GULO-489693 format. One line per 3 residues: number of its first residue (from 1); their letters; for each residue x, y, z of N, C-alpha, C, O, CB. Coordinates in nm, 3 decimals, m for minus. Glycine has a CB too. Example, Ala and Ser with C-alpha at 12.3 -4.5 7.8 and 13.67 -1.06 7.14 Angstrom:
<pts>
1) as) 1.319,m0.569,0.780,1.230,m0.450,0.780,1.320,m0.330,0.780,1.424,m0.332,0.846,1.131,m0.447,0.905; 1.285,m0.225,0.708,1.367,m0.106,0.714,1.290,0.003,0.787,1.341,0.114,0.804,1.408,m0.060,0.572
</pts>
This chain:
<pts>
1) mrl) 8.292,11.583,12.594,8.327,11.718,12.542,8.232,11.809,12.574,8.116,11.775,12.553,8.345,11.722,12.404; 8.254,11.921,12.622,8.158,12.038,12.669,8.172,12.121,12.546,8.281,12.149,12.495,8.203,12.125,12.819; 8.046,12.161,12.498,8.028,12.277,12.398,8.022,12.407,12.466,7.990,12.410,12.585,7.898,12.262,12.314
4) lrs) 8.054,12.526,12.394,8.032,12.648,12.431,7.907,12.694,12.391,7.850,12.645,12.293,8.126,12.726,12.391; 7.866,12.772,12.451,7.714,12.831,12.436,7.718,12.913,12.287,7.632,12.896,12.200,7.671,12.953,12.581; 7.821,12.993,12.275,7.813,13.064,12.152,7.860,13.005,12.025,7.981,13.014,12.007,7.879,13.174,12.166
7) gdk) 7.786,12.943,11.927,7.835,12.876,11.810,7.859,12.737,11.832,7.913,12.674,11.741,7.952,12.935,11.761; 7.822,12.670,11.957,7.838,12.529,11.975,7.957,12.465,11.934,7.955,12.351,11.886,7.742,12.468,11.915; 8.061,12.530,11.949,8.202,12.479,11.911,8.281,12.425,12.038,8.281,12.477,12.149,8.289,12.601,11.842
10) pdg) 8.341,12.321,12.003,8.405,12.227,12.122,8.514,12.309,12.195,8.591,12.379,12.128,8.478,12.081,12.061; 8.522,12.303,12.326,8.635,12.361,12.388,8.762,12.324,12.333,8.777,12.216,12.276,8.636,12.333,12.520; 8.870,12.421,12.349,9.009,12.393,12.319,9.072,12.336,12.424,9.015,12.249,12.490,9.081,12.504,12.281
13) etv) 9.191,12.378,12.453,9.269,12.347,12.578,9.315,12.471,12.651,9.328,12.579,12.594,9.392,12.262,12.545; 9.337,12.455,12.764,9.364,12.577,12.847,9.523,12.558,12.884,9.563,12.454,12.936,9.258,12.584,12.990; 9.606,12.659,12.856,9.751,12.657,12.884,9.787,12.763,12.975,9.751,12.879,12.957,9.833,12.670,12.760
16) glr) 9.865,12.720,13.085,9.910,12.835,13.168,10.009,12.928,13.103,10.073,12.893,13.003,9.972,12.786,13.292; 10.022,13.058,13.165,10.111,13.146,13.087,10.258,13.105,13.095,10.334,13.138,13.004,10.097,13.288,13.134; 10.299,13.038,13.197,10.428,12.987,13.195,10.465,12.894,13.098,10.570,12.894,13.034,10.452,12.937,13.306
19) tla) 10.373,12.814,13.093,10.385,12.701,12.990,10.385,12.754,12.844,10.466,12.714,12.760,10.264,12.600,13.006; 10.293,12.844,12.821,10.275,12.914,12.687,10.412,12.997,12.660,10.459,12.996,12.546,10.138,13.019,12.690; 10.472,13.066,12.759,10.594,13.132,12.726,10.703,13.038,12.715,10.799,13.073,12.647,10.626,13.234,12.822
22) ala) 10.705,12.919,12.774,10.834,12.832,12.744,10.797,12.763,12.603,10.888,12.745,12.522,10.867,12.707,12.873; 10.690,12.732,12.579,10.669,12.674,12.442,10.694,12.781,12.332,10.753,12.743,12.230,10.519,12.616,12.429; 10.656,12.909,12.341,10.687,13.003,12.248,10.851,13.019,12.244,10.908,13.042,12.137,10.608,13.136,12.285
25) rdw) 10.910,13.008,12.343,11.050,13.017,12.343,11.126,12.899,12.245,11.212,12.917,12.158,11.093,13.006,12.497; 11.066,12.777,12.288,11.116,12.671,12.202,11.067,12.660,12.065,11.138,12.603,11.981,11.091,12.553,12.261; 10.955,12.708,12.035,10.881,12.708,11.905,10.942,12.798,11.812,10.979,12.765,11.699,10.738,12.746,11.920
28) ygd) 10.952,12.923,11.868,11.018,13.036,11.780,11.153,13.088,11.795,11.208,13.161,11.712,10.946,13.148,11.793; 11.208,13.045,11.907,11.335,13.099,11.953,11.463,13.083,11.852,11.563,13.153,11.868,11.365,13.030,12.087; 11.453,12.996,11.756,11.562,12.995,11.651,11.508,13.064,11.512,11.579,13.061,11.412,11.610,12.836,11.623
31) rld) 11.393,13.120,11.511,11.342,13.163,11.381,11.422,13.263,11.308,11.408,13.274,11.186,11.214,13.215,11.396; 11.506,13.339,11.375,11.588,13.449,11.321,11.715,13.397,11.292,11.788,13.470,11.224,11.600,13.565,11.413; 11.764,13.273,11.332,11.884,13.221,11.300,11.902,13.190,11.149,11.810,13.139,11.085,11.902,13.106,11.380
34) paw) 12.015,13.220,11.097,12.027,13.205,10.933,12.029,13.068,10.887,12.016,13.045,10.767,12.160,13.270,10.874; 12.046,12.968,10.978,12.041,12.823,10.952,11.903,12.771,10.983,11.880,12.651,10.974,12.147,12.747,11.035; 11.808,12.859,11.021,11.681,12.812,11.039,11.606,12.733,10.926,11.603,12.779,10.812,11.610,12.921,11.073
37) rpr) 11.551,12.624,10.954,11.475,12.543,10.849,11.328,12.514,10.915,11.312,12.520,11.037,11.561,12.394,10.809; 11.232,12.483,10.832,11.118,12.433,10.895,11.143,12.303,10.965,11.222,12.222,10.917,11.012,12.418,10.799; 11.076,12.279,11.080,11.101,12.132,11.147,10.993,12.041,11.082,10.898,12.084,11.016,11.081,12.131,11.326
40) sae) 11.021,11.909,11.108,10.925,11.816,11.079,10.816,11.813,11.168,10.820,11.891,11.263,10.978,11.697,11.072; 10.713,11.733,11.156,10.594,11.715,11.225,10.653,11.656,11.367,10.625,11.707,11.476,10.486,11.615,11.141; 10.735,11.546,11.350,10.786,11.472,11.465,10.852,11.564,11.563,10.833,11.563,11.685,10.882,11.366,11.423
43) esq) 10.944,11.654,11.489,11.042,11.745,11.587,10.921,11.846,11.661,10.929,11.876,11.780,11.183,11.854,11.480; 10.821,11.887,11.584,10.723,11.964,11.644,10.643,11.912,11.764,10.606,11.978,11.862,10.638,11.995,11.547; 10.621,11.771,11.737,10.540,11.696,11.835,10.611,11.676,11.956,10.550,11.667,12.062,10.498,11.566,11.786
46) ril) 10.759,11.668,11.948,10.857,11.649,12.064,10.856,11.776,12.139,10.871,11.777,12.261,11.008,11.614,12.018; 10.837,11.886,12.070,10.848,12.014,12.139,10.717,12.025,12.237,10.724,12.064,12.353,10.856,12.139,12.027; 10.599,11.984,12.171,10.471,11.999,12.238,10.475,11.899,12.365,10.433,11.935,12.475,10.345,11.966,12.133
49) gah) 10.523,11.782,12.344,10.544,11.691,12.433,10.637,11.723,12.562,10.617,11.688,12.678,10.592,11.590,12.360; 10.734,11.793,12.513,10.842,11.832,12.625,10.768,11.956,12.717,10.827,12.004,12.814,11.004,11.893,12.544; 10.667,11.992,12.686,10.590,12.109,12.755,10.458,12.051,12.815,10.367,12.121,12.859,10.553,12.233,12.645
52) glt) 10.458,11.908,12.812,10.327,11.846,12.867,10.209,11.849,12.799,10.106,11.806,12.849,10.293,11.900,12.981; 10.214,11.902,12.671,10.107,11.921,12.577,10.081,11.791,12.499,10.142,11.771,12.394,10.140,12.035,12.481; 9.993,11.701,12.547,9.991,11.575,12.486,9.841,11.539,12.473,9.757,11.607,12.534,10.074,11.470,12.568
55) gdf) 9.809,11.449,12.406,9.661,11.406,12.383,9.616,11.450,12.252,9.691,11.518,12.182,9.562,11.465,12.491; 9.498,11.417,12.213,9.440,11.422,12.086,9.442,11.584,12.036,9.472,11.614,11.921,9.288,11.355,12.095; 9.412,11.672,12.125,9.415,11.805,12.091,9.547,11.844,12.033,9.555,11.911,11.930,9.382,11.884,12.204
58) wrl) 9.649,11.803,12.097,9.790,11.842,12.056,9.851,11.759,11.951,9.964,11.787,11.911,9.881,11.836,12.171; 9.783,11.656,11.900,9.829,11.583,11.785,9.839,11.656,11.663,9.742,11.714,11.613,9.750,11.476,11.762; 9.962,11.654,11.610,9.974,11.727,11.486,9.964,11.648,11.358,9.981,11.526,11.355,10.097,11.796,11.486
61) tss) 9.939,11.718,11.259,9.950,11.634,11.123,10.065,11.719,11.056,10.092,11.835,11.089,9.794,11.627,11.020; 10.130,11.642,10.954,10.216,11.698,10.891,10.203,11.834,10.820,10.303,11.901,10.795,10.246,11.616,10.821; 10.062,11.879,10.784,10.039,11.992,10.725,10.033,12.108,10.828,10.052,12.225,10.792,9.923,11.978,10.647
64) sas) 10.007,12.076,10.946,10.003,12.180,11.053,10.124,12.201,11.138,10.133,12.291,11.222,9.897,12.151,11.141; 10.216,12.115,11.113,10.340,12.120,11.202,10.421,12.253,11.201,10.459,12.312,11.302,10.436,12.008,11.161; 10.441,12.292,11.074,10.539,12.417,11.063,10.472,12.523,11.009,10.486,12.549,10.890,10.664,12.395,10.976
67) pq) 10.388,12.602,11.094,10.333,12.720,11.028,10.439,12.835,10.988,10.528,12.868,11.066,10.229,12.778,11.123; 10.425,12.882,10.884,10.507,12.982,10.816,10.483,13.125,10.855,10.548,13.216,10.802,10.487,12.969,10.674
</pts>
């Protein structure tokens, strides 16, 4: 793990713009639907995995899976 010079915080992950746009579409695309409900951690994890976002950095806990 490489540390950043300012603040010695570990690097995060780099995501390409196309991946980010596709993830945003899947993550927030149904938010205005009247039938919307918070998704489970497992459902959120599947969305991340479908976009190739895997590994420790992308592993969700149940408390971080459904930001309001």
